[in-house]
N, C-alpha and C positions, 0 to 999 in steps of 0.2 A: 507443129505450130509452136512458135516460141512464146514464152511468157513475157508479158510487158514488164519492163524494169520499173520497180517501185522507187520513187524519189526518196532521198534522205532529207531530213529536215534542213540540214545545212544547205542542200541544193536550193530549196525554196527561199531560204534567207538570202543566199547569194544571187538568186534570180531577181529579187526585188530591189528597191531603192534603199540602200543602207542608211540608217540614221546614225549619225556620229555620237560619240561619247557614251554609248550604251555599254554597260559593263555589269557583270562579267560575261553575260551572254548577249548575243547580237539581236537587234530588232531591224526589221525592214518593212517598208511600205510596199504592198503587193497589189497586183491587179486582181479583179474579181475571179478570173480564171484560176489564178494561183490559190486564192482563198478557197475556192470550191475544191481544188485538188487536195488541200489540207483537210477539208471536211471529209472528203472521201477516205483519206488515210485514217481519220478518227473513226468513221463509221465501220470500217473494215477491221478495226482493232489493232492496227499497226502502230498507232501513236496514242498517247494519252493527253487529255486536256488538263492543263494545270490552272487555267484561269481564263476568264473572258470579261472584259470591262470596257467602258465607253469613255469618250470625251465628246465635246461638241463636234459633230460631223465626222467622227472617227470611231472605229471599233477595233479593239486589240484582242489578240488571242495568244496565250502562252502555251507552248506545246512541248511535250517530252517524247522523244523516240528512244530507241535502244542506246543511242550514243550521245545525244546532245539535248540541250534545252534552247529554245529560241522564241522570239515574239514576232508575230506578223501583224501588220496593221492594215486596215482597209478604209479608204475614204468613203464616206456615205453621203452621196449627193441627195439632198432632200431628206436626210436622216434615214435612208433606207439601205439595207444590205441583205445578202442572201443568208437565211437562217442556218445556223449550225445545228440547233436543236431539232430541226426537221429530220435530220439523219442521225444525229448523235444526242440521245436524250439527256446525258449529263449537262449539256449546255442550256437546257430549257429555262431553268430558274435564273441562271445568270443573265440570259437574254431578256427575260421579263423584268429583272431588276434594272438593267441598263435602259430598258424602255421607260420605266417609271422615273428614273433619275435624269436621263438625258433626252428622252423623246425619240431615241433610236428605234426604228421599226424594222424588225427582222422579217423579211419577205418569206412567206411559207411557214412561219412559226405555228406549230400545231395548237398551242395554247396561248391565246393573246390576253388572258385575264391579268389584271394588275397583280403584282406580287408584294412589293414593299409599300406601295401607296394605297392606303385604305380610304382615301378621299378626305383625310382630316388635316392635311398639311397647309391648306389655304393657298397652295401654289402647285401648278403642274410642272413636272420636269425641272426640279429646282437647280440642277447642275448644268442645264443647257445654257448656251451662250446668251447672256443678257437676261436670264430668267428672273433673277432677284431684282434687278432694276425695273423690269416690266411689272413685277408684282408690287413693288413699292409705289409705282405710279398708277396702278390699276384702281378703279373705283369699286370693283367687286372681286370676290374670290371665286375660284372654280366651283361648280356644283359638286356636292358630295357624290362619291361613287355609289353605285347600286350595291346591294348586298352581294357578298361573294357567292358565286354559283358553284356549288360542289357538283362533281360529276355524278350522274345517276348510276344506280346499280339495279339490275333487274333479276328477279327470281322469286320463288315462292317463300313466303313467311320471313321476308327480310325486314329488319328494322334498323333505324339509325340512332346513334348515341352521340350527342355533342359533348365534348370535354374542353373546357377552357374558353377564351384565353386566360381567364383568371383561375389560378389553381390554389389548392390548399397548401399552406405552409409557405416557406420562402422559396419561390421559384419564379423564373422569368415567364413572360406571357407567350402563349402559343395555342392555337386552336387545333383540335384533333376531331375529325368527323369519322366515326366508325359506322360501317354497315355490317350487320351481324345476322347470322342465322342461329337463333338460340344464343348460345354462349360463344360460338365460333365466329371469328372475324373473317369476313370475306373481302373486305376492303377497308383500308385506312387512307384518308386524305388529310394532308396537313395544310393549314393556312398560317403563314408566319408573317413577319414584318412588324409586329406590334412593338418590338424593342428597338426600332430604328432610332439611332442617335444623331444621324447626320455627320458621322465621323469624317467621311471623305470631303464633304462640303466645308467642315470646320478646318481641315488641313489646308485647303486651297488658300493661298495668300498668307500662310503662317510662316514664321521663321522655322528653321529646321528643328531647333530645340523644342518649340511648342508642339510641332507636329509629332515629334518623338513621344512626348507625353500623351498626346491623344492616341497614338498607336498603342501605347501600353494600357489604354483603357478600353480598347475594342472588346476584349473578353477578359474579365478580371481574373479568371482562374488560369489564364495563359499570358499574364502580363509580361513575364520574363521572355517568353518565346516571341511575342509580338514586338517587344522592345528590341530584341536581338535581330529579328527580321528587318525592322525599319532601319536600325543602325547599320547593319551590313549593306543594305541597299543604298543608304546615303553615303557610306564610306566608299562603296564601289563607284558611285557617281562622281564623287569628289576626289578620288584617288588617294584616300587617306589610309595610311598603314597604322593599324592599332598596335599599341605596345603588347608584347608577348604576355606579360603578366595579366593584362586586362582580358586577353583572349581566353586564358585558362580560368580566370575568375568568372567570366561569362558562362563557361561550360559548367562550372560548379553550381552557379545559380540555376541553370537550366535543369540540371539533374536533381537538385533539391526540389524544384517545382514539380518535376515529373514524379518524384518520390511522394510528395504530399498528395497530389491529385490521385495517383493510383491507389494509395492507401485509403483515401477517402472513398473512392469508387468501389473498391472491393467490399468495404463494409456496407456501403449504401445498397449495393446489389443484393447482398445477403439479407439486409434489412427488408427489402422488398419481397424477399422469399420467406419473410416471417422468422428470420434467425437473427434476433437483435443482439445476441452475444457477440457475434463477429463485428457487427456495426460498432458496438461500444469499444472493443479492443482496438480495432483499426482506427477509430476516431481518436483514441488516446495517442497512438503512434503518429497520426497526422498532426495532432496538436503539438507533439514534440518537435516535428520538423518545422512547423510554423514558428514556434518559440525560438528554436535555434536560428532560423533565418533572421528573425527580428534582432536577436542578440548579436549576430555576426554582421548583418548588413543594414540594420536599422529600420527594417520594415518586414512585417510578417509575410507578405506576398512578394517582397523584393521589388515593389513598384518603383519606377524611375531610377533604379540602380544601374541599369544598362543605358548608356547614353551614346550618341554619335561621337566617335573618337575614343571610346573606352568604357570605363565604369566609374560610378560616383563614390563607391565605397571600397576600401581595401580590406584585407584579411590579416589580422594580427595574430600573435601567438595565442591569445585567449580565444579568438575565433577558431583557430585550428583545433584547439583542445575541445571546444564545444561541438564542432562537427564530428570529430573523431568519437566523442562520447555518444553522440546521436547514432552514428553508424553502428557502434558496438551494441547499443541497446536494441536497435531494430534487428540486428543479426541474431541476438539472443532470443527475442520474443516472436519475430515473424514466422520462423519455421513451425512453431507450435500452432499458430493460427492457420497456416497452410494445411497442416495435418488435420486440424479440426474441420476445415472446409472439405477436404478430400474424403473424410471418413464419416461425414454426417449424411446418412441416407436420405433423410427428408429434404435436405438442401439439394443434393444431387438430383433428386426426383423433380425438382423445380427448374434446374438450370440445364441439365443434359437434354439435348434434342429440342430445346425451346428456342424459338426465334432464329431459325437457321437462315443464314445469308449464303446464297450459292456463290461459289468461287468465280463463275463467269460474270456475275453481276459486280463483284468486287473489282475484277479486272476492268470491266467496261467503264465503271465510274471512277477508276483510279483511286479507290478508297484508301485513305491513309491510316496510320496508327493501328491500334488494336483491332479496329473494325476490319481493315484490309488484311492484316497479318493473321487474324483468326480464321480468315477465309482463303488462305493460301497466297495472298499477294505479298511477295517478299520485297518490300520497299521501305527504306528508311533514309531520309535526306541527310542524316549525319554520315552515312556511309557512301551514298551515291545520290546526287553528285558530290556530296561531302563538303566539309568545311573544317577549318582548324578549331580546336586542337584534336578533333576526333580522328584525324588521320594518323595521330601518334598514340592513340589509346586503343586498348584491346577490349572489344565487346562483341557479343553475339546479338543477332536480331532474331528473336523467337518467332516461328511461323507454325501455324496449325492449319488443318484442312476442314475441320468439322463445321466451323462457322456458326456455332450456337452460343447461347449465353455462357455456358461453361467454358468454351474455348476463349471467349473474350475475357473471362475472369483469369484463366491461366496465362494468357498473354500478359496481362497486367502483373500477375505474380512473378513471372520470369523477368519482366522489365524492372520491377522493384529490385530484384536480385542483381540485375545488370547495372542499375543506377548506383547501388551500394558499392559495387566494384569500381565503377567509373569515378565515384567520389574519392575512394581510397587512392586510386591512381593519380587523380588530380592533386590531392594534398601532398602526395609523395614527390611529385615532379613539378610543383608550382614554381615557376621562375621568379626571380626578383625583378626590380626595376619599376619604372613609372606605370601608372594605371590609366593615364588619359593624355591625349594630345588635342590640340585645337583643330577646328575644321575651318577650311578657307571659304571665302565667298567667291563663287565662280563669276567670271566676266561674261559668260555665255551659258545658255541652258545646258544642263548635263543630266543624264539619266542613269539610273542604276536599278538592279533587281536582285533579290535574294530569296532563297528557299531554305527554310530552317525547319527542324523537327520539334514540334511542340508535343505535349503529352497526347493530344488527340490525333496527331499526324502532321503532315507538312503544311506550313504556313508560307504563303507567297506575299512578297511586298515588292511593288514597283512604284517608282516615283521619278518625277522630273523636278529638278531644282533650277529656278531661273536665275538670271543675272542679279546679283545682290543678295542671294542666299534665301530667297523666299520659295516655298514649295508651290509649284504651279499645279501639280496633279499628283495624287498618291492613291494607289489602290492596294488594299490588303484583302487577302482571300483566306478565309477560315476553312479548315478541313471539313467542317460541318456542311458546307455547300454540297459536297458530294456524298455525305453520310445520311443527311436527313431523308433524301428520297429512298435510300436503301432500307431505312427503318420501315417504310411503308411496305416494301416487298417482304422483309423478314417476318413481319407480324402476321401476314396472311396465313390462315389455317390454325392459328393459335387461339386460345380462349381469352376473353376480355380480361380476366383476372391476371393474366400474364403480361399485359401491356406494360405496367410499371416496371416489371423486371426487364423486359426487352428494351424499353426506353432508357433505363438507367445503364444497361450494359453498353448501349451506344453512347449515352451521355453527350449528345450533340449540344453545341452552344447556340443559344437563341441570339444573344447580342452580337456574337462574332458573325453570325449569318446575316442578321438584320442591319448591320452596319450603323 
């Protein structure tokens, strides 16, 4: 009996109706049968889901197979389409979000509860065709949503603990509902969406420059990565070739951002394990990175420094000296902190074997960044599919199998070391020349997509620019969409006191997820 030949992603794209101007990867409008075939490949683990988003009467899905990336689109008569989440759980929350924003109804969706819309917007399906105009002329607002129904858990002596959405300290809002047996967590269920900013709605109808600024504000700790993803998508759509010096300066900013956030995370994880000394020392190093970034590029977080067509700030001799001094200081001080972490038994007792994420779940959810790499998923968008100048730089992608808090700390430690090396290589090989070119206004709609590596993992940006240069539709997908559900799985069987530790080791973005 011969085995059925499995289609490649490129075969599905070519079988559909190709959409012109899509770069660098192709998009095709497909039939429901082809859509369902793609869902089958996802369900059987042959492909990975990179994103799912909506438009009025259309749903899109970005896919990754072993050799290629592509987007398939399905027309949704009456706003209905076959659910992906019914067979591939990583799509569940993305489908629920598209239902809230566009009114698209996935048929067979196992969980139809609202996700982003908590009944406080004053309008249903705000991005659906004509929704804003209808709301403006309406005499009443939609009724508020009923209280969120958390899933039940059965068993003897179980109790529930609600946490959030308002938290102590400076932290974004999110609700966590624990079901516990004594101190042991038997289920965690999240309710997010409290940080919804309407980013994608604000982008629609905006000039490219304004949409780029909005993209950089999706998740503040990843402003460089989001700006880079949007800029690369816009440049792909418009056929813009960025000056070489700007490409290398972008990589420098990206590695400085990765350095700052990893240093901050390492200290914060240790702080949640009651080891404040590491928190203090890592906080000092993070502050050094932020001050150097401000001195060199004019902003501590380097916000709005990457723009479509290049970069807004150049690097002079004083800046080169400042970055080299920063790298030298971290190289001198960081190894002592690593040794302190590794040799503190009370700290290891809290992090080793805590919050384990199984490798098969990391693969199923295509978990990016340190979450995926700590659980054996060897993926880094800088390397594959790759983008310049990383194809000319030498770096390793650290991967571990243990999947616990300790492994996620060690991935960060190794990535700090790799970022220091990358920064040194960039400074040594930084080319001269201009740092920015203008971007044209297209005379017809053009599409582009980009996948870049932020500190949390891969960030996807897809957009369509209409005639005259206005953004018609833009979707940005944070790595946290695929990491938040995994936190629920990793925390099971741990004690309640270890939740802050596990949560910080994931460090998912609220605002990046809530859009």
